[in-house]
C-alpha positions as CSV (number, residue, x, y, z in Angstrom):
1,M,8.1,8.9,16.8
2,N,11.1,10.4,18.5
3,G,14.6,8.9,18.9
4,E,14.8,10.6,22.3
5,K,12.3,8.2,23.9
6,S,13.4,7.4,27.4
7,S,15.2,4.2,28.0
8,G,13.3,3.8,31.3
9,S,10.1,3.1,29.4
10,D,12.0,0.8,27.0
11,E,13.2,-1.3,29.9
12,R,9.5,-2.1,30.6
13,L,8.9,-3.5,27.1
14,S,8.6,-7.2,26.7
15,Y,10.7,-8.9,24.1
16,E,7.6,-9.4,22.0
17,Q,6.6,-5.7,22.3
18,A,10.1,-4.5,21.3
19,R,10.3,-6.9,18.4
20,A,6.9,-5.9,17.1
21,E,7.7,-2.2,17.3
22,L,11.1,-2.8,15.7
23,A,9.3,-4.6,12.8
24,S,7.0,-1.6,12.4
25,V,10.0,0.8,12.3
26,V,11.8,-1.3,9.7
27,E,8.7,-1.5,7.6
28,R,8.3,2.3,7.7
29,L,12.0,2.8,6.8
30,E,11.7,0.3,3.9
31,T,8.5,1.9,2.6
32,G,10.2,5.3,2.4
33,G,8.3,8.6,1.9
34,T,9.6,10.0,5.2
35,S,11.7,13.1,5.6
36,L,15.3,12.8,6.5
37,E,14.7,13.9,10.0
38,E,11.9,11.4,10.5
39,S,14.1,8.7,8.9
40,L,16.9,9.5,11.4
41,A,14.5,9.4,14.3
42,L,13.1,6.0,13.1
43,W,16.6,4.7,12.7
44,E,17.5,5.8,16.3
45,R,14.3,4.2,17.6
46,G,15.1,1.0,15.8
47,E,18.6,0.9,17.3
48,A,17.1,1.4,20.8
49,L,14.6,-1.4,20.2
50,A,17.2,-3.7,18.8
51,A,19.2,-3.2,22.0
52,V,16.2,-4.0,24.1
53,C,15.7,-7.3,22.1
54,Q,19.4,-8.1,22.5
55,R,19.2,-7.7,26.3
56,W,16.2,-10.0,26.5
57,L,18.0,-12.6,24.3
58,D,21.2,-12.3,26.4
59,G,19.2,-12.7,29.6
60,A,17.5,-15.8,28.2
61,R,20.9,-17.3,27.1
62,A,22.3,-16.7,30.6
63,R,19.4,-18.4,32.2
64,L,19.8,-21.4,29.8
65,D,23.5,-21.6,30.5
66,A,22.8,-21.5,34.3
67,A,20.2,-24.2,34.0
68,R,22.7,-26.4,32.0
69,Q,25.4,-25.7,34.6
70,E,23.1,-26.9,37.4
71,Q,22.4,-30.1,35.5
72,T,26.0,-30.9,34.8
73,G,27.6,-29.6,38.0
């Protein structure tokens, strides 16, 4: 795993894919047994995946807010 993975490919991940990969990264970090370099790469990958998940959640919130606004306005 490399923390340098392109964000373009990350943008194509679904929320569920990003969340599943993030869970795997967290599990590997918690298990330990990795070198410092690998741990840093996993951490960076986790940060990128968390950002993808956050964008999906922000988008969902915006859609819900817009739907509520249509109903009340």
